[in-house]
KOLDRENGU-718478 format. One line per 4 residues: number of its first residue (from 1); for each residue x, y, z of C-alpha. Coordinates in nm, 3 decimals, padded with zeros to 5 digits. Layout:
REM KOLDRENGU-718478
NUM> X Y Z | ...
END
This chain:
REM KOLDRENGU-718478
1> 06.322 11.690 01.329 | 06.067 11.890 01.525 | 05.803 11.693 01.715 | 05.459 11.725 01.554
5> 05.307 11.801 01.892 | 05.515 12.120 01.909 | 05.335 12.273 01.612 | 05.043 12.508 01.663
9> 04.730 12.314 01.562 | 04.408 12.417 01.387 | 04.109 12.234 01.247 | 04.112 12.432 00.922
13> 04.365 12.662 00.758 | 04.222 12.893 00.490 | 04.473 13.032 00.241 | 04.344 13.373 00.123
17> 04.124 13.626 00.303 | 03.920 13.771 00.017 | 03.539 13.763 00.033 | 03.525 13.385 -00.008
21> 03.795 13.307 00.249 | 03.652 13.558 00.496 | 03.297 13.424 00.454 | 03.418 13.067 00.501
25> 03.609 13.171 00.814 | 03.296 13.336 00.958 | 03.088 13.025 00.888 | 03.349 12.801 01.050
29> 03.364 13.044 01.343 | 02.988 13.006 01.379 | 03.039 12.628 01.402 | 03.312 12.646 01.666
33> 03.586 12.521 01.431 | 03.943 12.630 01.514 | 04.040 12.824 01.203 | 04.353 13.005 01.084
37> 04.335 13.243 00.785 | 04.668 13.315 00.614 | 04.692 13.608 00.372 | 04.996 13.723 00.177
41> 04.894 14.090 00.154 | 04.919 14.337 00.441 | 04.575 14.492 00.401 | 04.254 14.480 00.200
45> 04.306 14.570 -00.165 | 04.168 14.923 -00.188 | 04.038 14.930 -00.547 | 03.707 14.794 -00.679
49> 03.688 14.441 -00.812 | 03.360 14.249 -00.775 | 03.060 14.485 -00.784 | 02.753 14.261 -00.762
53> 02.606 13.991 -00.542 | 02.262 13.831 -00.525 | 01.990 13.736 -00.278 | 02.147 13.398 -00.205
57> 02.475 13.565 -00.105 | 02.295 13.810 00.119 | 02.125 13.515 00.284 | 02.471 13.371 00.362
61> 02.576 13.709 00.505 | 02.258 13.697 00.716 | 02.358 13.352 00.841 | 02.693 13.486 00.967
65> 02.517 13.779 01.132 | 02.661 14.052 00.908 | 02.378 14.135 00.666 | 02.265 14.436 00.870
69> 02.618 14.579 00.857 | 02.655 14.511 00.482 | 02.313 14.634 00.367 | 02.372 15.011 00.423
73> 02.681 14.990 00.200 | 02.487 14.851 -00.097 | 02.244 14.983 -00.356 | 01.974 14.782 -00.532
77> 02.025 14.707 -00.898 | 01.729 14.751 -01.134 | 01.896 14.507 -01.374 | 02.072 14.505 -01.709
81> 01.975 14.608 -02.062 | 02.146 14.487 -02.380 | 02.157 14.751 -02.654 | 02.265 14.720 -03.017
85> 02.499 14.966 -03.189 | 02.205 15.201 -03.256 | 02.085 15.194 -02.897 | 01.791 14.962 -02.968
89> 01.719 14.719 -02.686 | 01.796 14.356 -02.768 | 01.751 14.198 -02.430 | 01.575 14.314 -02.114
93> 01.712 14.168 -01.792 | 01.529 14.382 -01.537 | 01.537 14.267 -01.175 | 01.232 14.293 -00.950
97> 01.264 14.546 -00.669 | 01.059 14.332 -00.431 | 01.196 14.069 -00.194 | 01.254 13.725 -00.345
101> 01.171 13.394 -00.175 | 01.522 13.416 -00.026 | 01.399 13.705 00.191 | 01.628 13.957 00.021
105> 01.646 14.152 -00.306 | 01.765 13.981 -00.620 | 02.057 14.207 -00.704 | 02.288 14.427 -00.495
109> 02.575 14.651 -00.603 | 02.864 14.706 -00.365 | 03.225 14.819 -00.332 | 03.442 14.516 -00.258
113> 03.679 14.682 -00.008 | 03.374 14.786 00.200 | 03.241 14.428 00.200 | 03.579 14.281 00.293
117> 03.615 14.521 00.585 | 03.282 14.402 00.730 | 03.363 14.034 00.674 | 03.709 14.064 00.829
121> 03.574 14.269 01.118 | 03.325 13.990 01.181 | 03.608 13.745 01.250 | 03.687 13.926 01.574
125> 03.368 13.773 01.722 | 03.521 13.425 01.719 | 03.805 13.362 01.967 | 03.884 13.035 01.787
129> 03.940 13.211 01.450 | 04.280 13.369 01.384 | 04.376 13.598 01.095 | 04.741 13.648 01.001
133> 04.838 13.890 00.726 | 05.167 13.911 00.537 | 05.201 13.533 00.558 | 05.309 13.362 00.235
137> 05.230 12.989 00.227 | 05.491 12.795 00.028 | 05.448 12.427 00.122 | 05.172 12.183 00.215
141> 05.251 11.828 00.323 | 04.959 11.601 00.405 | 04.956 11.261 00.573 | 04.688 11.041 00.728
145> 04.660 11.261 01.038 | 04.660 11.611 00.889 | 04.852 11.870 00.689 | 05.173 12.050 00.769
149> 05.149 12.410 00.648 | 05.472 12.606 00.602 | 05.468 12.980 00.548 | 05.694 13.284 00.562
153> 05.604 13.584 00.774 | 05.694 13.856 00.523 | 05.715 14.119 00.797 | 06.025 13.959 00.949
157> 06.129 13.672 00.720 | 06.056 13.408 00.985 | 05.952 13.062 00.860 | 05.667 12.905 01.054
161> 05.489 12.569 01.052 | 05.141 12.485 01.174 | 04.930 12.171 01.149 | 04.568 12.146 01.041
165> 04.311 11.878 00.974 | 04.211 12.046 00.645 | 04.334 12.321 00.411 | 04.101 12.529 00.194
169> 04.255 12.726 -00.090 | 04.067 13.054 -00.136 | 04.379 13.189 -00.301 | 04.251 13.293 -00.641
173> 04.319 13.212 -01.004 | 04.689 13.135 -00.948 | 04.611 12.913 -00.649 | 04.903 12.748 -00.472
177> 04.666 12.499 -00.309 | 04.540 12.394 -00.653 | 04.900 12.330 -00.760 | 04.952 12.105 -00.457
181> 04.632 11.919 -00.543 | 04.770 11.884 -00.896 | 04.439 11.968 -01.060 | 04.411 12.040 -01.428
185> 04.158 12.289 -01.561 | 03.861 12.236 -01.792 | 03.861 12.522 -02.042 | 03.515 12.631 -02.153
189> 03.663 12.838 -02.433 | 03.611 13.204 -02.341 | 03.928 13.414 -02.310 | 03.906 13.783 -02.394
193> 04.094 14.098 -02.293 | 03.879 14.378 -02.153 | 03.980 14.718 -02.024 | 03.817 14.777 -01.684
197> 03.782 15.146 -01.597 | 03.662 15.271 -01.258 | 03.583 15.641 -01.217 | 03.453 15.868 -00.941
201> 03.200 16.124 -01.065 | 03.274 16.487 -00.984 | 02.919 16.600 -01.057 | 02.571 16.459 -01.095
205> 02.520 16.250 -01.410 | 02.172 16.111 -01.363 | 02.151 16.056 -01.738 | 02.396 15.766 -01.708
209> 02.119 15.576 -01.533 | 02.096 15.302 -01.275 | 02.066 15.008 -01.515 | 02.377 14.821 -01.621
213> 02.410 14.858 -01.997 | 02.566 14.610 -02.235 | 02.656 14.795 -02.555 | 02.649 14.516 -02.815
217> 02.854 14.711 -03.067 | 03.049 14.497 -03.315 | 03.315 14.768 -03.342 | 03.386 14.785 -02.968
221> 03.157 14.601 -02.720 | 03.134 14.774 -02.382 | 02.961 14.747 -02.046 | 02.848 15.023 -01.808
225> 02.780 14.956 -01.440 | 02.663 15.198 -01.176 | 02.846 15.144 -00.846 | 02.778 15.271 -00.497
229> 02.802 15.645 -00.430 | 02.978 15.825 -00.713 | 03.144 15.512 -00.849 | 03.088 15.416 -01.213
233> 03.254 15.140 -01.415 | 03.304 15.074 -01.783 | 03.440 14.751 -01.925 | 03.551 14.787 -02.286
237> 03.679 14.519 -02.523 | 04.048 14.540 -02.612 | 04.091 14.473 -02.984 | 04.332 14.199 -03.095
241> 04.591 14.440 -03.238 | 04.594 14.671 -02.934 | 04.869 14.674 -02.673 | 04.745 14.617 -02.317
245> 04.978 14.883 -02.174 | 04.891 15.147 -02.432 | 04.513 15.120 -02.382 | 04.555 15.196 -02.010
249> 04.727 15.530 -02.078 | 04.501 15.811 -01.953 | 04.471 15.977 -02.293 | 04.353 15.653 -02.453
253> 04.119 15.579 -02.161 | 03.949 15.916 -02.191 | 03.922 15.872 -02.568 | 03.739 15.542 -02.513
257> 03.513 15.699 -02.247 | 03.439 16.012 -02.450 | 03.091 15.900 -02.562 | 02.985 15.885 -02.194
261> 03.205 16.104 -01.971 | 03.494 16.352 -01.988 | 03.761 16.457 -01.735 | 03.524 16.738 -01.636
265> 03.271 16.477 -01.522 | 03.491 16.227 -01.342 | 03.834 16.131 -01.218 | 03.999 15.802 -01.305
269> 04.038 15.567 -01.012 | 04.176 15.270 -01.201 | 04.223 15.143 -01.555 | 04.354 14.791 -01.603
273> 04.336 14.520 -01.869 | 04.194 14.188 -01.749 | 04.166 13.867 -01.945 | 03.827 13.719 -01.870
277> 03.848 13.339 -01.849 | 03.605 13.049 -01.833 | 03.773 12.759 -01.657 | 03.683 12.503 -01.391
281> 03.928 12.297 -01.186 | 03.892 11.926 -01.254 | 03.971 11.834 -00.894 | 03.847 12.048 -00.604
285> 03.939 11.804 -00.330 | 04.235 11.575 -00.267 | 04.266 11.416 00.075 | 04.279 11.707 00.315
289> 04.317 11.983 00.056 | 04.014 12.166 -00.089 | 03.948 12.460 -00.322 | 03.684 12.736 -00.316
293> 03.617 13.050 -00.518 | 03.843 13.158 -00.804 | 04.092 12.883 -00.724 | 03.822 12.635 -00.833
297> 03.649 12.828 -01.114 | 03.666 13.152 -01.313 | 03.384 13.302 -01.514 | 03.337 13.596 -01.751
301> 03.165 13.876 -01.556 | 02.855 13.914 -01.773 | 02.623 13.749 -01.518 | 02.786 13.907 -01.212
305> 02.819 13.560 -01.061 | 03.195 13.527 -01.002 | 03.205 13.614 -00.632 | 02.855 13.473 -00.581
309> 02.979 13.132 -00.690 | 03.259 13.146 -00.434 | 03.020 13.246 -00.154 | 02.804 12.944 -00.247
313> 03.116 12.726 -00.228 | 03.182 12.850 00.126 | 02.822 12.790 00.236 | 02.824 12.435 00.094
317> 03.163 12.344 00.239 | 03.164 12.498 00.587 | 02.887 12.289 00.746 | 03.034 11.971 00.596
321> 03.379 12.048 00.737 | 03.221 12.122 01.075 | 03.025 11.796 01.067 | 03.341 11.597 00.994
325> 03.566 11.783 01.241 | 03.329 11.834 01.533 | 03.015 11.635 01.455 | 03.161 11.288 01.401
329> 03.056 11.259 01.036 | 03.260 11.039 00.801 | 03.524 11.221 00.594 | 03.359 11.104 00.271
333> 03.089 11.367 00.338 | 03.340 11.609 00.181 | 03.324 11.418 -00.147 | 02.978 11.568 -00.201
337> 03.122 11.920 -00.211 | 03.259 11.908 -00.566 | 02.986 11.680 -00.700 | 02.720 11.930 -00.587
341> 02.894 12.256 -00.664 | 03.079 12.186 -00.990 | 02.774 12.127 -01.217 | 02.602 12.428 -01.058
345> 02.889 12.665 -01.132 | 02.942 12.518 -01.481 | 02.583 12.603 -01.575 | 02.630 12.965 -01.464
349> 02.960 12.996 -01.655 | 02.805 12.855 -01.973 | 02.521 13.109 -01.951 | 02.774 13.390 -01.894
353> 02.957 13.279 -02.209 | 02.631 13.286 -02.407 | 02.559 13.639 -02.285 | 02.917 13.731 -02.379
357> 02.829 13.615 -02.728 | 02.540 13.862 -02.735 | 02.760 14.148 -02.615 | 03.017 14.070 -02.882
361> 02.738 14.019 -03.140 | 02.920 13.703 -03.247 | 02.642 13.468 -03.146 | 02.332 13.676 -03.087
365> 02.090 13.395 -03.169 | 02.261 13.164 -02.922 | 02.254 13.427 -02.651 | 01.896 13.527 -02.710
369> 01.797 13.163 -02.685 | 01.860 13.202 -02.312 | 01.561 13.435 -02.292 | 01.191 13.439 -02.375
373> 01.088 13.595 -02.704 | 00.807 13.852 -02.675 | 00.618 13.994 -02.970 | 00.719 14.353 -03.057
377> 00.937 14.376 -02.749 | 01.292 14.295 -02.646 | 01.362 13.941 -02.536 | 01.300 13.912 -02.162
381> 01.577 13.728 -01.980 | 01.495 13.524 -01.671 | 01.787 13.345 -01.511 | 01.686 13.041 -01.310
385> 01.939 12.929 -01.055 | 02.073 12.581 -01.129 | 02.005 12.284 -00.905 | 02.278 12.123 -00.700
389> 02.466 11.842 -00.868 | 02.437 11.488 -00.730 | 02.551 11.451 -00.371 | 02.356 11.440 -00.048
393> 02.016 11.532 -00.189 | 01.768 11.244 -00.201 | 01.717 11.281 -00.573 | 01.399 11.071 -00.599
397> 01.217 11.293 -00.348 | 01.049 11.625 -00.439 | 01.247 11.951 -00.439 | 01.582 11.777 -00.376
401> 01.865 12.017 -00.466 | 01.638 12.325 -00.483 | 01.689 12.628 -00.261 | 01.434 12.650 00.017
405> 01.257 12.983 00.068 | 01.297 13.193 00.377 | 00.976 13.263 00.569 | 00.857 13.559 00.771
409> 00.808 13.446 01.131 | 00.509 13.543 01.339 | 00.738 13.761 01.553 | 00.851 13.956 01.243
413> 01.195 13.801 01.211 | 01.325 13.595 00.920 | 01.315 13.219 00.961 | 01.691 13.169 00.904
417> 01.754 13.371 01.220 | 01.553 13.113 01.416 | 01.713 12.814 01.243 | 02.075 12.928 01.252
421> 02.335 12.738 01.053 | 02.158 12.405 01.110 | 01.935 12.150 00.945 | 01.565 12.235 00.963
425> 01.248 12.038 00.908 | 00.956 12.238 00.770 | 00.615 12.084 00.852 | 00.264 12.221 00.871
429> 00.181 12.104 01.223 | 00.384 11.960 01.511 | 00.137 11.671 01.546 | 00.274 11.524 01.222
433> 00.609 11.450 01.386 | 00.608 11.097 01.522 | 00.988 11.109 01.493 | 01.036 11.416 01.713
437> 01.268 11.230 01.952 | 01.502 11.124 01.672 | 01.493 11.474 01.526 | 01.579 11.627 01.860
441> 01.873 11.390 01.893 | 02.000 11.495 01.550 | 01.984 11.865 01.644 | 01.737 11.948 01.370
445> 01.539 12.267 01.412 | 01.166 12.230 01.347 | 00.954 12.507 01.193 | 00.578 12.478 01.158
449> 00.289 12.694 01.045 | 00.264 12.810 01.406 | 00.604 12.975 01.354 | 00.548 13.111 01.001
453> 00.213 13.113 00.825 | 00.382 13.084 00.483 | 00.504 12.729 00.551 | 00.165 12.560 00.501
457> 00.087 12.721 00.164 | 00.439 12.644 00.040 | 00.408 12.276 00.138 | 00.065 12.255 -00.027
461> 00.192 12.423 -00.344 | 00.446 12.145 -00.387 | 00.221 11.860 -00.275 | 00.439 11.770 00.023
465> 00.391 11.730 00.398 | 00.747 11.813 00.508 | 01.082 11.932 00.373 | 01.427 11.881 00.523
469> 01.654 12.182 00.462 | 02.032 12.175 00.500 | 02.237 12.445 00.672 | 02.321 12.596 00.330
473> 01.942 12.633 00.273 | 01.921 12.367 -00.002 | 01.649 12.104 00.028 | 01.786 11.759 00.114
477> 01.449 11.612 00.024 | 01.076 11.649 00.079 | 00.814 11.400 00.195 | 00.470 11.330 00.053
481> 00.383 11.071 00.318 | 00.497 10.920 00.647 | 00.728 10.668 00.480 | 00.918 10.944 00.299
485> 00.931 11.149 00.619 | 01.095 10.851 00.791 | 01.352 10.843 00.509 | 01.433 11.209 00.563
489> 01.480 11.157 00.935 | 01.696 10.849 00.874 | 01.916 11.048 00.633 | 02.010 11.298 00.900
493> 01.998 11.111 01.231 | 02.351 10.972 01.188 | 02.597 11.230 01.326 | 02.614 11.459 01.023
497> 02.464 11.757 01.204 | 02.650 12.082 01.247 | 02.761 12.129 01.609 | 02.682 12.456 01.779
501> 02.963 12.690 01.872 | 02.904 12.633 02.242
END
């Protein structure tokens, strides 16, 4: 038997290098964590998949230093309109074109292969992060000291073993890591076949518009989405008696598209039938094995939150892994990952299902209940982001579990760029900090109104004197007085800080 010490060793092995795995690897790289990413495929999948992400995701991309590279490859989305069979608007989900409190726009459209190229290219910045393609993981054996990972190098058939402190499965809906955890799935009841059609326009078709359109037609519900450049997508319901192979034949595809485009207007890039699911893994964490992204949850696409949810997983998990591996935090810190993220993602999936009911006109009243009725006008939909589930947040203190805003600094930069991937205390004036020594020891960044004039008004608006913000930008808790400020400091002064990548 081979000596354990002979194995190559890593702190974290990530299985899967899609957007979630690549984002997690960049975050761990930022924290100085020795990371190996194993991917079965040789190269990035070249066809479109996810097409939308939000301001919170862009804030994560900012954290890993890649937002400026990603931004030119995106377009802003004006939002989504829900139309009945006669073209009358049922639901207006317009998105503001101004910056949100996150410091970014609310809705971006993108081409997934472009995003993955930037994220994977970003890994080259970290000498302690390794990416290996064409590596098929087939076994995970964990003990009290770590996990043995066995995989086949598909380029030469060689079997290899490495050891890691933790494994994160970012390996999709058919996750191997989830099978090794042995997790069942909670089924939220939505399973429908949809034909997804991606085309490249050959000529200008400004009449198609920039809004996403949900055609709530009881005969054949359909969705239109404008992509980047000349890309356009339609998602069309497959009827129960239709064969999945037959509806992807070009003649049938063009028949279904005929009310919008013809072969003179566009060329087909891809037509494939997908079954949209709504499921959540019951167990995201077992010992040294964890799940993130589609391996932990799958949602219908009607909110555009599938990939976003996985990016949030990565942002929540990475700093906790770093704190345990390099910061001396107790391993039970990782137990807060599922407890915080699972209720959050469940709320988004349930709203997506309700919107799916509107699109299918099976439950219009239920779906419209998500919005605000306006007299003589379509219902206006406002989606409020859920709060974190119970975990680290000091639930009896103000703003616990809410996202903190990002502020414009006096030097013109965004505040996250000053803070980095660290805890931060927001206070109006430095003189309020009797606990500065303890804060300095805990590696907490401090931002005051001297740094960003928006901090004071925000604190006053919420009736607080200080707020402690985690590296994933969620508020751990806020203080109304000195006693509560002492509680905040005490909550973070044990070694749960994220180490720098020095």
